[in-house]
Structure formats: structure tokens, C-alpha cells
C-alpha positions as YAML, in Angstrom:
chain: A
units: angstrom
residues:
- id: 1
  name: UNK
  ca: [-0.09, 0.01, -0.02]
- id: 2
  name: UNK
  ca: [1.47, 3.34, -1.12]
- id: 3
  name: UNK
  ca: [1.71, 6.40, 1.25]
- id: 4
  name: UNK
  ca: [-1.20, 8.18, -0.48]
- id: 5
  name: UNK
  ca: [-3.49, 5.17, 0.13]
- id: 6
  name: UNK
  ca: [-2.48, 5.08, 3.80]
- id: 7
  name: UNK
  ca: [-3.21, 8.79, 4.12]
- id: 8
  name: UNK
  ca: [-6.56, 8.37, 2.47]
- id: 9
  name: UNK
  ca: [-7.45, 5.48, 4.64]
- id: 10
  name: UNK
  ca: [-6.72, 7.24, 7.96]
- id: 11
  name: UNK
  ca: [-8.02, 10.66, 6.88]
- id: 12
  name: UNK
  ca: [-11.49, 10.00, 8.36]
- id: 13
  name: UNK
  ca: [-9.89, 9.25, 11.71]
- id: 14
  name: UNK
  ca: [-7.62, 12.31, 11.51]
- id: 15
  name: UNK
  ca: [-10.67, 14.56, 10.64]
- id: 16
  name: UNK
  ca: [-12.52, 13.24, 13.67]
- id: 17
  name: UNK
  ca: [-9.99, 15.13, 15.71]
- id: 18
  name: UNK
  ca: [-11.05, 18.34, 13.86]
- id: 19
  name: UNK
  ca: [-14.46, 18.34, 15.77]
- id: 20
  name: UNK
  ca: [-12.67, 18.27, 19.19]
- id: 21
  name: UNK
  ca: [-10.25, 21.00, 18.07]
- id: 22
  name: UNK
  ca: [-13.02, 23.15, 16.78]
- id: 23
  name: UNK
  ca: [-14.85, 22.60, 20.10]
- id: 24
  name: UNK
  ca: [-11.84, 23.71, 22.01]
- id: 25
  name: UNK
  ca: [-11.47, 26.81, 19.95]
- id: 26
  name: UNK
  ca: [-15.07, 27.79, 20.14]
- id: 27
  name: UNK
  ca: [-15.35, 27.14, 23.87]
- id: 28
  name: UNK
  ca: [-12.15, 29.18, 24.45]
- id: 29
  name: UNK
  ca: [-13.35, 32.10, 22.42]
- id: 30
  name: UNK
  ca: [-16.64, 32.27, 24.13]
- id: 31
  name: UNK
  ca: [-15.05, 31.97, 27.60]
- id: 32
  name: UNK
  ca: [-12.54, 34.52, 26.62]
- id: 33
  name: UNK
  ca: [-15.06, 37.00, 25.32]
- id: 34
  name: UNK
  ca: [-17.40, 36.55, 28.33]
- id: 35
  name: UNK
  ca: [-14.63, 37.24, 30.81]
- id: 36
  name: UNK
  ca: [-12.62, 39.61, 28.61]
- id: 37
  name: UNK
  ca: [-15.13, 42.31, 27.86]
- id: 38
  name: UNK
  ca: [-16.17, 42.75, 31.66]
- id: 39
  name: UNK
  ca: [-12.51, 42.91, 32.58]
- id: 40
  name: UNK
  ca: [-11.87, 45.56, 29.88]
- id: 41
  name: UNK
  ca: [-14.69, 47.63, 31.28]
- id: 42
  name: UNK
  ca: [-13.24, 47.34, 34.74]
- id: 43
  name: UNK
  ca: [-9.85, 48.42, 33.49]
- id: 44
  name: UNK
  ca: [-11.24, 51.46, 31.79]
- id: 45
  name: UNK
  ca: [-14.01, 52.59, 34.25]
- id: 46
  name: UNK
  ca: [-13.33, 50.72, 37.40]
- id: 47
  name: UNK
  ca: [-11.72, 51.97, 40.56]
- id: 48
  name: UNK
  ca: [-8.08, 51.25, 41.55]
- id: 49
  name: UNK
  ca: [-8.57, 48.00, 43.34]
- id: 50
  name: UNK
  ca: [-10.57, 46.61, 40.41]
- id: 51
  name: UNK
  ca: [-7.91, 47.75, 38.02]
- id: 52
  name: UNK
  ca: [-5.31, 46.14, 40.05]
- id: 53
  name: UNK
  ca: [-7.10, 42.74, 40.36]
- id: 54
  name: UNK
  ca: [-7.56, 42.65, 36.63]
- id: 55
  name: UNK
  ca: [-4.05, 43.59, 35.96]
- id: 56
  name: UNK
  ca: [-2.78, 40.87, 38.18]
- id: 57
  name: UNK
  ca: [-5.04, 38.38, 36.28]
- id: 58
  name: UNK
  ca: [-3.79, 39.55, 32.91]
- id: 59
  name: UNK
  ca: [-0.13, 39.46, 34.13]
- id: 60
  name: UNK
  ca: [-0.59, 35.86, 35.41]
- id: 61
  name: UNK
  ca: [-2.09, 34.27, 32.40]
- id: 62
  name: UNK
  ca: [-0.15, 36.12, 29.70]
- id: 63
  name: UNK
  ca: [3.15, 35.53, 31.77]
- id: 64
  name: UNK
  ca: [2.79, 31.59, 31.83]
- id: 65
  name: UNK
  ca: [3.20, 29.20, 28.94]
- id: 66
  name: UNK
  ca: [0.03, 27.32, 27.95]
- id: 67
  name: UNK
  ca: [1.58, 23.95, 28.67]
- id: 68
  name: UNK
  ca: [2.46, 24.94, 32.28]
- id: 69
  name: UNK
  ca: [-1.06, 26.29, 32.89]
- id: 70
  name: UNK
  ca: [-2.55, 23.08, 31.59]
- id: 71
  name: UNK
  ca: [-0.51, 21.05, 34.10]
- id: 72
  name: UNK
  ca: [-1.31, 23.27, 36.86]
- id: 73
  name: UNK
  ca: [-5.00, 23.03, 36.28]
- id: 74
  name: UNK
  ca: [-5.00, 19.37, 35.35]
- id: 75
  name: UNK
  ca: [-2.60, 17.92, 37.93]
- id: 76
  name: UNK
  ca: [-3.00, 20.46, 40.75]
- id: 77
  name: UNK
  ca: [-6.01, 22.91, 40.83]
- id: 78
  name: UNK
  ca: [-8.76, 20.54, 39.94]
- id: 79
  name: UNK
  ca: [-7.51, 17.60, 42.15]
- id: 80
  name: UNK
  ca: [-7.14, 20.06, 45.16]
- id: 81
  name: UNK
  ca: [-10.77, 21.11, 44.62]
- id: 82
  name: UNK
  ca: [-11.66, 17.42, 44.33]
- id: 83
  name: UNK
  ca: [-13.23, 17.97, 41.08]
- id: 84
  name: UNK
  ca: [-13.08, 15.08, 38.49]
- id: 85
  name: UNK
  ca: [-13.60, 16.83, 35.15]
- id: 86
  name: UNK
  ca: [-13.01, 15.66, 31.57]
- id: 87
  name: UNK
  ca: [-9.86, 16.52, 29.87]
- id: 88
  name: UNK
  ca: [-11.69, 18.53, 27.34]
- id: 89
  name: UNK
  ca: [-13.13, 20.68, 30.07]
- id: 90
  name: UNK
  ca: [-9.70, 21.45, 31.46]
- id: 91
  name: UNK
  ca: [-8.32, 22.33, 28.02]
- id: 92
  name: UNK
  ca: [-11.14, 24.61, 27.14]
- id: 93
  name: UNK
  ca: [-11.06, 26.33, 30.61]
- id: 94
  name: UNK
  ca: [-7.30, 27.00, 30.31]
- id: 95
  name: UNK
  ca: [-7.43, 28.19, 26.71]
- id: 96
  name: UNK
  ca: [-10.43, 30.35, 27.61]
- id: 97
  name: UNK
  ca: [-8.88, 31.82, 30.76]
- id: 98
  name: UNK
  ca: [-5.68, 32.66, 28.92]
- id: 99
  name: UNK
  ca: [-7.69, 34.00, 26.01]
- id: 100
  name: UNK
  ca: [-9.62, 36.33, 28.35]
- id: 101
  name: UNK
  ca: [-6.42, 37.90, 29.42]
- id: 102
  name: UNK
  ca: [-5.48, 38.84, 25.85]
- id: 103
  name: UNK
  ca: [-9.07, 39.64, 24.79]
- id: 104
  name: UNK
  ca: [-9.43, 41.97, 27.67]
- id: 105
  name: UNK
  ca: [-6.62, 44.19, 26.16]
- id: 106
  name: UNK
  ca: [-8.19, 44.05, 22.79]
- id: 107
  name: UNK
  ca: [-11.62, 45.31, 24.13]
- id: 108
  name: UNK
  ca: [-9.98, 47.77, 26.49]
- id: 109
  name: UNK
  ca: [-8.37, 49.44, 23.49]
- id: 110
  name: UNK
  ca: [-11.60, 49.43, 21.63]
- id: 111
  name: UNK
  ca: [-13.39, 51.01, 24.54]
- id: 112
  name: UNK
  ca: [-10.72, 53.81, 24.84]
- id: 113
  name: UNK
  ca: [-11.05, 54.48, 21.18]
- id: 114
  name: UNK
  ca: [-14.60, 55.65, 21.62]
- id: 115
  name: UNK
  ca: [-14.88, 59.54, 22.00]
- id: 116
  name: UNK
  ca: [-15.39, 60.81, 25.50]
- id: 117
  name: UNK
  ca: [-17.91, 63.05, 24.18]
- id: 118
  name: UNK
  ca: [-20.23, 60.19, 23.66]
- id: 119
  name: UNK
  ca: [-20.24, 59.38, 27.23]
- id: 120
  name: UNK
  ca: [-20.90, 63.01, 28.07]
- id: 121
  name: UNK
  ca: [-23.79, 63.17, 25.57]
- id: 122
  name: UNK
  ca: [-25.39, 60.06, 27.08]
- id: 123
  name: UNK
  ca: [-25.04, 61.45, 30.60]
- id: 124
  name: UNK
  ca: [-26.61, 64.72, 29.40]
- id: 125
  name: UNK
  ca: [-29.67, 62.72, 28.30]
- id: 126
  name: UNK
  ca: [-30.15, 61.33, 31.70]
- id: 127
  name: UNK
  ca: [-28.51, 58.08, 31.37]
- id: 128
  name: UNK
  ca: [-26.53, 56.55, 34.27]
- id: 129
  name: UNK
  ca: [-22.91, 55.85, 33.54]
- id: 130
  name: UNK
  ca: [-23.69, 52.01, 33.52]
- id: 131
  name: UNK
  ca: [-26.48, 52.58, 31.07]
- id: 132
  name: UNK
  ca: [-24.41, 54.61, 28.92]
- id: 133
  name: UNK
  ca: [-21.56, 52.03, 29.02]
- id: 134
  name: UNK
  ca: [-23.93, 49.23, 28.22]
- id: 135
  name: UNK
  ca: [-26.07, 50.86, 25.43]
- id: 136
  name: UNK
  ca: [-23.66, 53.38, 23.92]
- id: 137
  name: UNK
  ca: [-20.01, 52.43, 24.43]
- id: 138
  name: UNK
  ca: [-20.08, 48.69, 24.29]
- id: 139
  name: UNK
  ca: [-21.98, 48.24, 21.01]
- id: 140
  name: UNK
  ca: [-19.54, 50.42, 19.26]
- id: 141
  name: UNK
  ca: [-16.35, 49.11, 21.01]
- id: 142
  name: UNK
  ca: [-17.27, 45.49, 20.16]
- id: 143
  name: UNK
  ca: [-17.42, 46.49, 16.60]
- id: 144
  name: UNK
  ca: [-14.08, 48.33, 16.64]
- id: 145
  name: UNK
  ca: [-12.62, 45.36, 18.64]
- id: 146
  name: UNK
  ca: [-13.48, 42.66, 16.02]
- id: 147
  name: UNK
  ca: [-10.44, 43.06, 13.79]
- id: 148
  name: UNK
  ca: [-8.12, 42.74, 16.70]
- id: 149
  name: UNK
  ca: [-10.24, 40.04, 18.29]
- id: 150
  name: UNK
  ca: [-10.16, 38.02, 15.07]
- id: 151
  name: UNK
  ca: [-6.34, 37.37, 15.86]
- id: 152
  name: UNK
  ca: [-7.51, 35.27, 18.76]
- id: 153
  name: UNK
  ca: [-9.03, 32.53, 16.39]
- id: 154
  name: UNK
  ca: [-5.51, 31.43, 14.93]
- id: 155
  name: UNK
  ca: [-3.84, 31.85, 18.16]
- id: 156
  name: UNK
  ca: [-6.24, 29.58, 20.03]
- id: 157
  name: UNK
  ca: [-6.32, 27.17, 17.14]
- id: 158
  name: UNK
  ca: [-2.56, 26.66, 17.14]
- id: 159
  name: UNK
  ca: [-2.58, 26.59, 21.13]
- id: 160
  name: UNK
  ca: [-5.14, 23.90, 21.09]
- id: 161
  name: UNK
  ca: [-2.55, 21.34, 19.79]
- id: 162
  name: UNK
  ca: [-0.84, 21.71, 23.15]
- id: 163
  name: UNK
  ca: [-3.75, 20.03, 24.75]
- id: 164
  name: UNK
  ca: [-2.26, 16.82, 23.29]
- id: 165
  name: UNK
  ca: [-0.19, 16.82, 26.47]
- id: 166
  name: UNK
  ca: [-3.04, 15.97, 28.73]
- id: 167
  name: UNK
  ca: [-4.63, 13.36, 26.37]
- id: 168
  name: UNK
  ca: [-7.46, 15.29, 24.71]
- id: 169
  name: UNK
  ca: [-8.28, 13.53, 21.34]
- id: 170
  name: UNK
  ca: [-7.81, 16.55, 19.23]
- id: 171
  name: UNK
  ca: [-6.25, 16.92, 15.79]
- id: 172
  name: UNK
  ca: [-2.60, 16.52, 16.86]
- id: 173
  name: UNK
  ca: [-3.39, 13.63, 19.18]
- id: 174
  name: UNK
  ca: [-5.19, 11.71, 16.43]
- id: 175
  name: UNK
  ca: [-2.21, 12.42, 14.09]
- id: 176
  name: UNK
  ca: [0.22, 11.01, 16.72]
- id: 177
  name: UNK
  ca: [-1.92, 7.94, 17.18]
- id: 178
  name: UNK
  ca: [-1.95, 7.35, 13.38]
- id: 179
  name: UNK
  ca: [1.84, 7.70, 13.32]
- id: 180
  name: UNK
  ca: [2.17, 5.23, 16.07]
- id: 181
  name: UNK
  ca: [0.02, 2.72, 14.11]
- id: 182
  name: UNK
  ca: [1.57, 3.21, 10.71]
- id: 183
  name: UNK
  ca: [5.08, 4.20, 11.47]
- id: 184
  name: UNK
  ca: [4.70, 6.90, 8.72]
- id: 185
  name: UNK
  ca: [5.70, 10.19, 10.01]
- id: 186
  name: UNK
  ca: [6.23, 12.91, 7.51]
- id: 187
  name: UNK
  ca: [3.14, 12.40, 5.18]
- id: 188
  name: UNK
  ca: [0.80, 12.06, 8.22]
- id: 189
  name: UNK
  ca: [2.14, 15.09, 9.94]
- id: 190
  name: UNK
  ca: [1.92, 17.09, 6.69]
- id: 191
  name: UNK
  ca: [-1.77, 15.97, 6.28]
- id: 192
  name: UNK
  ca: [-2.33, 17.32, 9.74]
- id: 193
  name: UNK
  ca: [-0.55, 20.63, 8.98]
- id: 194
  name: UNK
  ca: [-2.65, 20.99, 5.79]
- id: 195
  name: UNK
  ca: [-5.86, 20.53, 7.89]
- id: 196
  name: UNK
  ca: [-4.63, 23.16, 10.46]
- id: 197
  name: UNK
  ca: [-4.04, 25.56, 7.48]
- id: 198
  name: UNK
  ca: [-7.45, 24.92, 6.13]
- id: 199
  name: UNK
  ca: [-9.09, 25.42, 9.42]
- id: 200
  name: UNK
  ca: [-7.23, 28.89, 9.88]
- id: 201
  name: UNK
  ca: [-8.07, 29.96, 6.32]
- id: 202
  name: UNK
  ca: [-11.71, 29.07, 6.62]
- id: 203
  name: UNK
  ca: [-12.05, 30.63, 10.12]
- id: 204
  name: UNK
  ca: [-10.41, 33.81, 9.11]
- id: 205
  name: UNK
  ca: [-12.68, 34.06, 6.04]
- id: 206
  name: UNK
  ca: [-15.80, 33.84, 8.19]
- id: 207
  name: UNK
  ca: [-14.41, 36.41, 10.59]
- id: 208
  name: UNK
  ca: [-13.49, 38.74, 7.80]
- id: 209
  name: UNK
  ca: [-17.08, 38.37, 6.49]
- id: 210
  name: UNK
  ca: [-18.32, 39.43, 9.98]
- id: 211
  name: UNK
  ca: [-16.00, 42.32, 10.16]
- id: 212
  name: UNK
  ca: [-17.38, 43.89, 6.94]
- id: 213
  name: UNK
  ca: [-20.95, 43.20, 8.14]
- id: 214
  name: UNK
  ca: [-20.56, 45.11, 11.53]
- id: 215
  name: UNK
  ca: [-18.10, 47.73, 10.47]
- id: 216
  name: UNK
  ca: [-18.81, 51.33, 11.30]
- id: 217
  name: UNK
  ca: [-18.41, 53.47, 8.10]
- id: 218
  name: UNK
  ca: [-16.24, 56.50, 8.71]
- id: 219
  name: UNK
  ca: [-15.48, 55.66, 12.34]
- id: 220
  name: UNK
  ca: [-12.86, 57.70, 14.07]
- id: 221
  name: UNK
  ca: [-12.26, 57.19, 17.75]
- id: 222
  name: UNK
  ca: [-10.36, 59.20, 20.39]
- id: 223
  name: UNK
  ca: [-8.92, 57.88, 23.64]
- id: 224
  name: UNK
  ca: [-11.21, 57.64, 26.60]
- id: 225
  name: UNK
  ca: [-9.70, 57.64, 30.09]
- id: 226
  name: UNK
  ca: [-12.85, 58.02, 32.25]
- id: 227
  name: UNK
  ca: [-13.12, 56.42, 35.58]
- id: 228
  name: UNK
  ca: [-16.41, 54.98, 36.98]
...
């Protein structure tokens, strides 16, 4: 059997890891956005203790390698909490928490790009600061943040391969299992690389489409340094 036939034979098994990989990426992006946006609001409008707490979180998760975070959560934190959780949950949690640290800075920059005058105008109409942030600032900031936020997709996609270290059956894990069965390395790993490239390309095309849909024509922001 030639190499092409072997790769074709094992391709469905290889692609089964794509579902797990995309699940990790989607989960991490959602967790990162749900945590990152509130943290960004806290960094721009919060008081000093809030800013310090968020800054510490960002410093911690951006300062440690993904592999070390995985081991810390998988072998230390969850066992100490007496939690028996699936490997997928650990991987998605770590990637999401780390992604939140990066996404918070993307959203923070977008919020600060919205003109201070918009907050002033909203307050002059009788809105509370919280209402103005929720209904005026955030809808615009999310749109502005999308181009920068889109970079999180390829970053998390490639980081997801590190989850191989704790036994998650994602794309790279499947690839390594095929190599162990066939003793063929380069063609199988090249097939894996091609799948990653296609996933990256397809995902970025979708995000690029969304960027065009939600873009604000003629937007020009100025820095906002308000404090709640």
C-alpha cells in the first residue's frame, strides 16, 4: 500500500479530531469574550482595586506558557478542589482563561477609542454611567474590537494542539496515534498541517465576513480615560 492510500485510509480518523479541536477553539473564544469584555470595562471605568485585580489576572495568564497552565490546572488545581472533570473541560477552561487575558486588552483598547464626548452626551440625556456604557459605548467598542479580536482565532487554534499533553483527542493527538500505528511520520504530519492551515483559512474568512458586516463606516475614535 502506497503512502497516498495510507493517508486516505486514515483521513476520516484524522478529521474526527477536527471536531474536538473546533470545540476547544469555540469554547475558548466564548469563555474569553465573556470574561474579557467585563475585565476591559473594569480596566477603563473601574476603581483602583478593580484595575489592580484585573491587571494581576492579565499578568498571570499572559506570563505563563499554555503547557504549564494546563499542567497546573489538570494535575494541581482541579485535584485540590476534588473535581473530576473531563480533559476537554480542562483544556477549554485553560485556553479560555488565557484568551480572556488577551481579549480584555483588545476590548480595552476598543473602549478607549470611543470618544469621551459620547459618554458626556449620554449622561446629558439622563443615562446613568452604567446604562451609557452598556447601550452606547459597548456596542461600538465590540465592532471596533473585532479586527483585533479575530487574531485570537488562529492563536487559540494553534494553542489547542498543546492539549495533546493531557490526552485530549484533538487533531494532533489523532495524528500521533496514526503515526504510532503506521510508522509513517512525514506524510501524516503534513496532512495534519494541511488541515490546520485549512481550518485557519476558513475561520479567518468567516471572521473577515463578519468584520465587513458590522463595520462602522467612517468611524474615528479618540482615547477615553474616564473612571467610574
